[in-house]
C-alpha positions, 0 to 999 in steps of 0.5 A, spaced: 564 653 729 557 654 726 555 648 721 549 647 716 548 643 711 544 643 704 543 638 698 548 644 692 552 649 696 555 654 691 561 658 691 559 665 688 554 669 687 556 672 680 551 671 674 553 662 674 552 662 681 546 666 681 543 663 675 545 655 677 541 657 685 535 660 682 534 654 677 534 649 682 531 652 688 526 652 682 528 644 681 525 644 688 533 643 690 536 645 696 541 650 694 545 655 700 549 661 694 556 664 699 558 671 696 563 674 699 560 681 699 555 684 702 552 687 696 553 686 688 555 693 688 562 693 684 565 697 678 566 696 671 564 688 671 562 685 665 555 688 663 553 685 657 547 681 658 547 678 650 541 675 646 541 668 648 541 670 656 535 675 655 532 668 652 533 665 658 530 670 662 524 670 657 523 662 658 522 663 666 517 669 664 521 674 666 523 678 660 518 684 660 520 685 668 527 685 667 527 689 661 524 695 666 532 695 668 536 701 667 539 699 660 541 700 654 541 696 647 546 694 641 542 691 635 549 691 631 557 692 633 560 695 628 567 696 628 572 702 627 579 703 624 582 708 621 575 712 619 573 706 616 567 702 619 564 694 618 559 692 622 562 686 625 555 682 628 548 683 627 543 681 631 537 682 626 536 675 624 536 671 631 529 667 632 529 670 639 524 675 643 530 679 644 535 680 638 540 685 641 545 686 646 543 689 653 547 693 657 544 693 663 549 694 671 551 687 673 549 689 680 542 691 677 542 683 674 545 680 680 540 683 684 534 681 680 536 674 681 537 673 687 530 677 688 527 672 684 531 665 687 528 668 694 521 666 693 523 658 693 523 655 699 529 652 698 533 657 696 539 662 701 543 667 699 549 667 705 553 675 704 559 677 705 561 669 707 568 668 704 570 661 702 576 659 705 576 651 706 574 644 702 571 640 708 573 633 704 570 625 707 573 619 705 577 623 698 570 627 698 569 634 697 563 634 702 562 642 703 567 648 705 568 653 710 568 659 710 568 665 714 562 670 716 561 676 720 559 671 726 564 667 725 567 660 722 562 657 718 562 650 716 557 648 710 556 640 708 553 639 702 551 633 697 555 638 691 559 644 692 559 649 684 565 652 684 562 659 681 567 664 684 571 667 677 577 666 675 580 668 681 577 662 684 580 661 690 575 653 690 580 652 685 586 653 689 584 650 695 583 643 690 591 644 688 588 645 680 592 650 676 588 652 669 593 651 663 593 658 660 592 660 653 596 666 650 593 672 653 592 678 648 590 684 651 589 689 658 584 692 659 583 699 663 576 702 665 574 707 666 569 713 666 569 720 663 561 724 663 558 723 656 555 729 653 549 731 649 551 730 641 556 726 644 560 721 638 564 715 640 564 709 635 564 701 639 570 700 637 575 704 636 582 700 633 588 705 633 593 706 638 591 701 643 583 700 642 577 704 645 570 700 647 565 705 649 558 703 653 553 708 653 551 709 660 546 715 660 550 721 664 557 717 662 561 713 658 562 706 661 570 706 657 574 701 656 583 702 653 585 695 651 593 694 650 598 689 649 598 685 654 604 687 660 604 694 657 601 698 663 608 699 666 611 703 660 604 706 658 605 709 666 611 711 664 609 716 658 605 720 664 598 721 663 598 727 657 601 721 653 594 717 654 589 723 654 593 724 648 590 716 645 584 716 648 583 723 645 585 721 637 580 714 638 575 718 640 575 726 640 568 727 642 571 726 649 578 730 648 575 736 651 575 732 657 579 726 659 583 731 663 578 729 668 582 722 668 587 725 672 590 720 676 592 713 675 588 710 680 582 712 676 584 706 671 581 699 674 586 694 670 583 687 669 590 683 666 586 678 661 588 672 662 584 665 658 584 659 661 581 652 662 581 647 666 583 640 664 578 636 668 572 641 671 570 636 677 572 633 683 569 627 688 564 631 690 566 639 687 563 641 680 567 648 677 564 652 672 563 660 668 571 662 668 572 658 674 573 653 669 575 657 663 575 664 664 575 668 658 577 674 655 573 681 654 573 679 646 565 679 644 563 680 651 561 673 650 564 671 657 558 672 662 554 669 657 557 663 657 558 662 664 549 662 664 550 658 659 554 652 664 549 654 669 543 652 665 547 645 662 548 644 671 542 645 672 538 641 667 544 635 668 544 635 675 538 637 679 533 631 676 540 627 680 541 631 686 532 630 688 535 623 689 543 622 690 549 625 691 552 626 685 558 622 683 564 624 677 560 621 672 554 625 673 559 631 673 562 629 667 557 630 663 557 637 664 564 638 663 562 634 656 556 638 654 560 645 655 567 644 654 567 644 646 563 650 645 568 653 651 573 650 646 571 654 639 570 660 643 577 662 647 579 659 640 575 664 636 578 670 641 585 668 642 585 667 634 581 671 630 579 676 634 586 677 636 589 681 630 584 687 632 588 689 636 594 692 637 601 688 638 605 692 641 604 700 644 607 703 639 603 699 634 596 703 630 591 697 627 589 702 622 595 703 619 594 696 617 587 692 617 587 686 620 584 681 615 578 680 618 576 687 618 578 687 610 573 679 611 568 683 613 568 689 609 568 684 602 562 679 605 558 683 608 553 677 610 558 674 615 555 680 620 549 675 620 554 669 622 558 674 627 551 675 629 549 668 632 556 666 634 557 673 638 549 673 641 548 665 642 553 662 642 556 655 640 551 650 644 545 655 646 542 652 653 535 652 654 532 651 661 528 644 660 526 642 667 520 646 673 
């Protein structure tokens, strides 16, 4: 057993964990981030970097360098139903330096943050290090146990922050169970080659919905279906699946047969949930570990990053002098819980109408109320642009 210690141990090297580690190290706080994988290279992770996150990178002084990473830009979100299209969100009026969504592979984002964080002497990123349990002392979390290629590891810390996602092992170790909302969809991720001249809408509704992200030489595609409908879809066969995709995106009909095995599809079972209390003595949950989001609107990553910024702003000064107590941790939840509640209500309520209720349902035949509202009231696109682009409570970096 190897022992080490740090002021703050962050479990999970995703967007929230890496941003928190970076910002704490920037304040001179000793921080160790545990990432269970050896690298960040995983397909079909959330790749939408919203204006709120781009603004944070700009506040750090790195936006020009950041935007040299491969990416595409989307300045408005258009939703299509049965050949009718409406602009659902317009980012052009946002008072930020980058009024658009950047589609950027998440591994590039995480590598960028890791590289910047490594410049601070108090930052450590331990890859291939998986949290296996919590260290408890006098009823307080005092660190974590982890497995590494070199053997067991104990990391003692004044604060443990769980940023290990919707399937948080830290949450399980703490014995916490989130309250689940009603999940609106499952998502099947896959990719197809992109040809010059392709015209594929970003969001196309019908029998299921298809979200298409331009990756340059390929399309990253998300086919959304009602919750638990995947077995029924598979029973109908791959040819029926090909037909569904071709109807939603006719320009892809000449290559849908490249999906010749169900293993080419990556299923994400959506679970929208939220912890009642985001903390225990010595332990704080942020991001999807505290509140798993639906993919609707692509807001999950950016909400998690906002959590990280609030945590660094509120707890960084505390960690510089003492161990945070539960009142300190409660301040993070108090600041971030309302934005989470509002965003989840929006995903589960308003946006839910855009998605079919079963596999036979064709939303193009009964246009959802939200689609009709946006066609009748075009100014709503700017309101939605602000909601999706900046969130309910935009955080700024306030500590140096």
